[in-house]
One Martini backbone bead per residue (centre of mass of N, CA, C, O) as a GRO file, in nm:
protein
   74
    1MET     BB    1  -8.467  -1.461   2.743
    2LEU     BB    2  -8.379  -1.755   2.633
    3ASP     BB    3  -8.434  -2.063   2.651
    4SER     BB    4  -8.259  -2.353   2.613
    5LEU     BB    5  -8.452  -2.493   2.414
    6ARG     BB    6  -8.478  -2.260   2.210
    7SER     BB    7  -8.177  -2.225   2.154
    8GLU     BB    8  -8.129  -2.509   2.044
    9GLU     BB    9  -8.325  -2.488   1.807
   10ILE     BB   10  -8.188  -2.253   1.663
   11LEU     BB   11  -7.907  -2.379   1.624
   12LYS     BB   12  -8.008  -2.619   1.451
   13LYS     BB   13  -8.131  -2.452   1.220
   14VAL     BB   14  -7.876  -2.306   1.136
   15GLY     BB   15  -7.710  -2.561   1.082
   16ALA     BB   16  -7.893  -2.677   0.860
   17LYS     BB   17  -7.869  -2.437   0.666
   18LEU     BB   18  -7.567  -2.445   0.634
   19ASN     BB   19  -7.541  -2.732   0.527
   20LYS     BB   20  -7.717  -2.692   0.275
   21ARG     BB   21  -7.556  -2.458   0.146
   22ARG     BB   22  -7.280  -2.595   0.133
   23LYS     BB   23  -7.369  -2.839  -0.043
   24ALA     BB   24  -7.478  -2.668  -0.283
   25LYS     BB   25  -7.166  -2.560  -0.326
   26LYS     BB   26  -6.963  -2.797  -0.286
   27LEU     BB   27  -6.852  -2.782   0.018
   28SER     BB   28  -6.644  -2.812   0.250
   29MET     BB   29  -6.573  -2.731   0.562
   30ARG     BB   30  -6.282  -2.642   0.505
   31ALA     BB   31  -6.340  -2.457   0.266
   32LEU     BB   32  -6.532  -2.266   0.412
   33ALA     BB   33  -6.343  -2.182   0.636
   34SER     BB   34  -6.135  -2.052   0.450
   35LEU     BB   35  -6.325  -1.842   0.312
   36ALA     BB   36  -6.423  -1.719   0.606
   37GLY     BB   37  -6.191  -1.723   0.833
   38VAL     BB   38  -6.233  -1.998   0.989
   39ASP     BB   39  -6.260  -2.258   1.179
   40TYR     BB   40  -6.350  -2.574   1.125
   41SER     BB   41  -6.480  -2.630   1.407
   42GLN     BB   42  -6.699  -2.417   1.378
   43ILE     BB   43  -6.857  -2.538   1.148
   44ASP     BB   44  -6.916  -2.804   1.286
   45LYS     BB   45  -7.066  -2.686   1.539
   46ILE     BB   46  -7.283  -2.528   1.391
   47GLU     BB   47  -7.410  -2.766   1.230
   48LYS     BB   48  -7.470  -2.918   1.520
   49GLY     BB   49  -7.570  -2.696   1.735
   50ARG     BB   50  -7.298  -2.619   1.946
   51LEU     BB   51  -7.274  -2.306   1.842
   52ASN     BB   52  -7.267  -1.967   1.955
   53CYS     BB   53  -7.213  -1.739   1.741
   54THR     BB   54  -7.134  -1.470   1.585
   55ILE     BB   55  -7.242  -1.243   1.359
   56LEU     BB   56  -6.968  -1.220   1.213
   57THR     BB   57  -6.951  -1.518   1.140
   58ILE     BB   58  -7.209  -1.535   0.976
   59ILE     BB   59  -7.124  -1.326   0.767
   60ALA     BB   60  -6.867  -1.469   0.666
   61ILE     BB   61  -7.014  -1.725   0.572
   62ALA     BB   62  -7.217  -1.594   0.381
   63ASP     BB   63  -7.008  -1.464   0.198
   64ALA     BB   64  -6.877  -1.736   0.112
   65LEU     BB   65  -7.173  -1.832  -0.004
   66GLU     BB   66  -7.321  -1.591  -0.143
   67ILE     BB   67  -7.513  -1.481   0.097
   68PRO     BB   68  -7.733  -1.379   0.303
   69ALA     BB   69  -7.753  -1.397   0.640
   70SER     BB   70  -8.066  -1.439   0.651
   71LYS     BB   71  -8.058  -1.738   0.532
   72LEU     BB   72  -7.952  -1.852   0.824
   73ILE     BB   73  -8.159  -1.679   1.046
   74ASP     BB   74  -8.479  -1.685   0.948
   0.00000   0.00000   0.00000
């Protein structure tokens, strides 16, 4: 099991990658949430590194961004 410091670091990295990819596509958080079929607040919390979402959510967001999910989590 990951310790809480390592988990926090991972979540922040994923959030930063998501933020970068979203902005590169010139999408608002609300627009991305709509495309991915998730709530806006999830996108906000993921980008801030405050939500440990499911892999299915990551895949839905990656699909909406038209990128492989691995680009967000590698």
